[in-house]
C-alpha positions as CSV (number, residue, x, y, z in Angstrom):
1,M,13.5,1.9,3.0
2,N,16.5,3.3,1.1
3,N,18.8,0.7,2.6
4,L,16.7,-2.2,1.2
5,F,17.3,-1.7,-2.5
6,S,20.3,-1.5,-4.8
7,N,22.0,1.8,-5.5
8,K,21.1,1.3,-9.2
9,S,17.4,1.1,-8.3
10,L,17.6,4.0,-5.9
11,S,19.3,6.1,-8.6
12,E,16.6,5.3,-11.2
13,L,13.9,6.2,-8.7
14,D,15.5,9.5,-8.0
15,K,15.3,10.2,-11.8
16,V,11.6,9.2,-11.7
17,S,11.1,11.8,-8.9
18,S,12.7,14.4,-11.2
19,F,10.5,13.3,-14.2
20,L,7.4,13.7,-12.0
21,K,8.1,17.4,-11.5
22,M,8.6,18.1,-15.2
23,D,6.0,19.6,-17.7
24,V,3.7,21.0,-15.0
25,S,1.2,23.7,-16.0
26,T,2.3,27.3,-15.0
27,E,-1.2,28.1,-13.9
28,K,-0.8,29.1,-10.3
29,I,-3.5,26.9,-8.7
30,I,-2.4,23.8,-10.7
31,K,1.2,24.4,-9.9
32,S,0.4,24.9,-6.1
33,L,-1.7,21.7,-5.9
34,Y,0.8,19.6,-7.9
35,E,3.8,20.7,-5.9
36,Y,2.0,20.1,-2.7
37,I,1.2,16.5,-3.7
38,F,4.7,15.7,-5.0
39,T,6.7,17.6,-2.3
40,K,6.9,14.5,-0.2
41,D,7.9,11.4,-2.1
42,G,6.0,8.2,-1.7
43,K,7.6,4.8,-1.6
44,K,7.4,4.5,-5.4
45,L,7.2,0.7,-5.2
46,R,5.1,0.4,-8.4
47,P,7.7,2.3,-10.5
48,L,10.4,0.2,-8.9
49,V,8.6,-3.0,-10.0
50,N,8.3,-1.6,-13.4
51,L,12.0,-0.6,-13.7
52,L,13.1,-4.0,-12.4
53,F,11.2,-5.8,-15.1
54,S,12.2,-3.4,-17.9
55,R,15.9,-3.4,-16.9
56,G,18.1,-4.4,-19.9
57,Y,16.0,-2.4,-22.3
58,G,18.2,0.6,-23.1
59,S,15.9,3.5,-23.6
60,K,14.7,6.6,-21.8
61,N,11.2,5.1,-22.2
62,R,12.0,3.0,-19.2
63,L,12.0,6.1,-16.9
64,E,9.0,7.6,-18.7
65,L,7.0,4.5,-18.2
66,A,7.9,4.3,-14.5
67,T,6.9,7.9,-14.2
68,I,3.5,7.1,-15.8
69,I,3.0,4.3,-13.3
70,E,3.5,6.7,-10.4
71,L,1.3,9.4,-11.9
72,L,-1.5,6.8,-12.2
73,H,-1.0,5.7,-8.6
74,V,-0.9,9.2,-7.2
75,A,-4.1,10.2,-9.1
76,T,-5.9,7.3,-7.5
77,L,-4.8,8.3,-4.0
78,V,-6.0,11.9,-4.5
79,H,-9.4,10.6,-5.6
80,D,-9.5,8.0,-2.8
81,D,-9.0,10.8,-0.2
82,V,-12.2,12.4,-1.4
83,V,-14.2,9.2,-1.3
84,D,-12.8,8.3,2.2
85,K,-13.0,11.9,3.5
86,A,-9.3,11.4,4.5
87,F,-7.4,13.8,6.8
88,L,-3.9,12.6,6.1
89,R,-1.9,11.4,3.2
90,R,1.8,10.6,3.5
91,G,2.0,12.1,6.9
92,K,0.5,15.5,6.1
93,Q,-3.0,16.9,5.5
94,A,-4.7,15.5,2.4
95,V,-5.4,17.8,-0.5
96,N,-9.1,17.8,0.1
97,K,-8.5,19.2,3.6
98,V,-6.1,21.9,2.6
99,W,-8.2,23.0,-0.4
100,S,-11.5,21.2,-1.1
101,N,-13.1,18.0,-2.5
102,S,-13.5,19.8,-5.9
103,H,-9.8,20.7,-6.0
104,S,-8.9,17.1,-5.2
105,V,-11.1,15.6,-7.9
106,L,-9.8,18.1,-10.5
107,I,-6.1,17.8,-9.7
108,G,-6.5,14.0,-9.7
109,D,-8.1,14.3,-13.2
110,Y,-5.1,16.5,-14.2
111,I,-2.6,13.9,-13.0
112,Y,-4.5,11.1,-14.8
113,S,-4.6,13.1,-18.1
114,K,-0.9,13.9,-17.7
115,A,-0.2,10.1,-17.4
116,F,-2.2,9.3,-20.5
117,I,-0.5,12.1,-22.6
118,K,2.9,10.5,-21.7
119,M,1.5,7.0,-22.5
120,V,0.5,8.0,-26.0
121,A,4.0,9.5,-26.5
122,L,5.5,6.0,-25.9
123,K,3.8,4.9,-29.1
124,R,3.2,1.4,-27.6
125,L,-0.4,0.4,-28.1
126,D,0.1,-2.8,-26.1
127,I,1.3,-0.8,-23.1
128,L,-1.5,1.8,-23.5
129,K,-4.1,-1.0,-23.6
130,E,-2.8,-2.7,-20.4
131,L,-2.5,0.5,-18.4
132,S,-6.0,1.7,-19.6
133,N,-7.5,-1.6,-18.5
134,A,-5.7,-1.4,-15.2
135,T,-7.0,2.1,-14.6
136,N,-10.5,0.9,-15.3
137,D,-10.1,-2.1,-13.0
138,I,-8.9,0.2,-10.1
139,A,-12.1,2.3,-10.4
140,K,-14.1,-1.0,-10.5
141,G,-12.4,-2.0,-7.2
142,E,-13.3,1.3,-5.6
143,L,-17.0,0.9,-6.7
144,L,-17.0,-2.7,-5.4
145,Q,-15.7,-1.6,-2.0
146,L,-18.4,1.1,-1.9
147,T,-21.0,-1.5,-2.5
148,L,-19.7,-3.6,0.4
149,F,-20.0,-0.5,2.6
150,N,-23.7,-0.6,2.2
151,S,-24.1,-4.4,2.1
152,R,-26.5,-6.0,4.4
153,D,-25.3,-9.4,3.4
154,V,-22.4,-11.2,5.0
155,V,-19.2,-10.0,3.4
156,T,-16.9,-12.9,2.4
157,K,-13.2,-13.5,2.2
158,Q,-13.5,-13.9,-1.6
159,Q,-15.1,-10.5,-1.9
160,C,-12.3,-8.9,0.1
161,L,-9.6,-10.5,-2.0
162,K,-11.3,-9.4,-5.2
163,V,-11.3,-5.8,-3.9
164,A,-7.7,-6.2,-2.9
165,Y,-6.8,-7.3,-6.4
166,Y,-8.6,-4.5,-8.2
167,K,-7.6,-1.7,-5.8
168,T,-4.0,-2.6,-5.4
169,G,-2.9,-5.8,-7.0
170,R,-4.0,-4.7,-10.5
171,L,-1.6,-1.7,-10.8
172,F,1.3,-3.8,-9.4
173,E,0.4,-6.4,-12.0
174,A,0.3,-3.8,-14.8
175,S,3.6,-2.2,-13.5
176,A,5.4,-5.5,-13.7
177,L,3.8,-6.6,-17.0
178,T,4.4,-3.3,-18.9
179,G,8.0,-3.2,-17.7
180,A,8.4,-6.7,-19.0
181,M,6.8,-5.7,-22.3
182,L,9.5,-3.1,-22.9
183,R,12.2,-5.7,-22.4
184,S,10.8,-8.8,-24.1
185,S,7.9,-10.4,-26.0
186,H,8.6,-13.9,-24.5
187,K,5.2,-15.2,-23.4
188,N,6.6,-17.1,-20.3
189,F,8.5,-14.0,-19.1
190,L,5.4,-11.8,-19.5
191,A,3.2,-14.3,-17.7
192,L,5.7,-14.6,-14.8
193,S,6.0,-10.8,-14.5
194,S,2.2,-10.5,-14.4
195,K,1.9,-13.2,-11.7
196,F,4.6,-11.6,-9.6
197,G,3.0,-8.2,-9.7
198,K,-0.5,-9.5,-8.9
199,D,0.8,-11.6,-5.9
200,L,3.0,-8.8,-4.6
201,G,0.2,-6.2,-4.9
202,I,-2.4,-8.4,-3.1
203,A,0.1,-9.1,-0.3
204,F,0.7,-5.4,0.0
205,Q,-3.0,-4.6,0.3
206,I,-3.5,-7.4,2.9
207,K,-0.6,-6.0,4.9
208,D,-2.2,-2.5,4.7
209,D,-5.4,-4.0,6.1
210,L,-3.5,-5.5,9.0
211,L,-1.7,-2.3,9.7
212,D,-5.0,-0.5,10.1
213,F,-5.6,-2.5,13.3
214,K,-2.3,-1.6,14.9
215,I,-2.7,0.4,18.1
216,Q,0.4,2.4,17.4
217,S,1.9,2.8,14.0
218,K,4.4,5.0,12.1
219,S,2.5,4.7,8.9
220,G,1.4,8.3,8.6
221,K,-2.2,7.2,8.3
222,E,-5.0,7.3,10.8
223,Q,-5.3,4.1,12.7
224,F,-8.5,2.1,12.6
225,K,-9.4,4.3,9.7
226,D,-11.0,1.6,7.6
227,F,-13.0,0.4,10.6
228,V,-14.2,3.9,11.4
229,E,-15.2,4.5,7.8
230,G,-17.3,1.3,7.8
231,K,-15.0,-0.6,5.5
232,Y,-15.0,-4.4,5.6
233,T,-11.4,-5.5,5.2
234,L,-10.0,-9.0,5.3
235,P,-8.9,-9.1,9.0
236,L,-12.3,-8.0,10.2
237,V,-14.2,-10.4,7.9
238,L,-12.1,-13.3,9.2
239,A,-12.6,-12.2,12.8
240,L,-16.4,-11.9,12.4
241,Q,-16.5,-15.6,11.3
242,K,-15.1,-16.7,14.7
243,T,-16.3,-14.2,17.3
244,S,-18.9,-14.9,20.0
245,L,-22.3,-13.2,19.7
246,I,-21.4,-10.7,22.4
247,E,-18.1,-9.8,20.6
248,K,-19.9,-9.6,17.3
249,K,-22.5,-7.3,18.8
250,F,-19.7,-5.0,20.2
251,L,-17.9,-4.9,16.9
252,N,-21.1,-4.1,15.0
253,S,-22.0,-1.4,17.5
254,K,-18.7,0.4,16.9
255,F,-18.3,-0.2,13.2
256,G,-18.4,3.0,11.2
257,K,-18.2,5.2,14.3
258,K,-15.6,7.3,16.0
259,L,-13.6,5.3,18.5
260,S,-12.0,6.0,21.9
261,K,-8.6,4.6,22.8
262,A,-10.4,2.0,25.0
263,D,-12.6,1.0,22.0
264,K,-9.5,0.5,19.8
265,E,-7.8,-1.7,22.4
266,K,-10.9,-3.8,22.9
267,I,-11.4,-4.2,19.1
268,Y,-7.8,-5.2,18.7
269,D,-8.1,-7.8,21.5
270,I,-11.2,-9.3,19.8
271,M,-9.5,-9.3,16.4
272,D,-6.5,-11.1,18.0
273,S,-8.3,-13.6,20.1
274,S,-10.7,-14.6,17.3
275,K,-7.7,-15.3,15.1
276,G,-8.8,-12.6,12.6
277,I,-5.2,-11.2,12.7
278,S,-3.4,-14.5,12.5
279,S,-5.7,-16.0,9.8
280,C,-5.2,-12.9,7.7
281,E,-1.4,-13.2,8.2
282,N,-1.6,-16.8,6.9
283,I,-3.3,-15.7,3.7
284,L,-0.7,-12.9,3.4
285,N,2.0,-15.6,3.7
286,G,0.4,-17.6,0.9
287,Y,0.7,-14.7,-1.5
288,V,4.2,-14.1,-0.4
289,A,5.2,-17.7,-1.0
290,S,3.6,-17.5,-4.5
291,A,5.6,-14.4,-5.3
292,Q,8.7,-16.1,-4.1
293,E,8.0,-19.1,-6.3
294,V,7.8,-16.8,-9.3
295,V,11.1,-15.2,-8.4
296,S,12.7,-18.6,-8.3
297,K,11.7,-19.1,-11.9
298,L,13.1,-15.7,-13.0
299,E,16.5,-16.0,-11.4
300,K,18.2,-17.3,-14.5
301,S,16.9,-14.5,-16.7
302,M,17.3,-11.4,-14.4
303,D,18.8,-10.1,-11.2
304,C,16.2,-10.8,-8.5
305,N,17.8,-9.3,-5.4
306,D,15.5,-6.3,-5.4
307,L,12.4,-8.4,-6.2
308,N,13.1,-10.5,-3.1
309,Q,13.5,-7.3,-1.1
310,L,10.2,-6.0,-2.4
311,I,8.5,-9.3,-1.2
312,S,10.1,-9.0,2.3
313,Y,9.2,-5.3,2.6
314,S,5.6,-5.8,1.5
315,S,5.0,-8.5,4.1
316,L,7.2,-7.2,7.0
317,R,6.8,-3.4,6.8
318,T,5.4,-1.4,9.6
319,I,4.5,1.6,7.4
């Protein structure tokens, strides 16, 4: 991914990585957990979005804000792993597997509180309000998805897109918007930044849902993980609308259960033949096109090369 973005952006992300490792408690267990989580860097796409929209505002607060964005994101991942009973995160064992669920919940809380301490230090009530609302919406998205787990009703495309927005699109939206807030108070610029972040984030989540059904992947995540956990995601919901009764019966019989290699291959074949994959890709392309349209309106006011690269990466990535 390093060859996609400008040297300036990569240099700023390196500084964010350094900021993430500062001001950590000296308590042994906290230090051990925190270092384990941040030893392997994530993609840091949300901080990148934030930095791109704040560029031109000459202050250390730019890097602090981007660090806050990543802290919020990582805290959600640590908590998600407990909810999902995950084994892997970023290609290595999840915290809840190395330590315990209790450790994961508490270190996640620690990272959240660290983010909010830094937020208050920015002395920007508008940014604090936006990020607080975004954090609340992310939790809302997780609860909505849990409700869909146990739903006996037909899960709809609209419900899946709503979860995609709250779970992923919302923090991308807040990342872009708060970055723009540092740079400008121009209403049109703020609206465009918000729209870009939302479209990019939803596209990113839809691509994540598609990658879950890849037979082979380098994503560092368990494949068919969402299906095995009994999560209704957009590709599956779209496929179920077009499958035959026999195919639907097979999918339902395997949903939420451990799968063999043969099961995965058959599920993928059904997903593909029922147009679940291609229909989902069409929806993904719609959000990509919308994000590209926003960029076309921003080109006169900012350098958009890395924004375009983010759009391409989010839709074409294999990890």
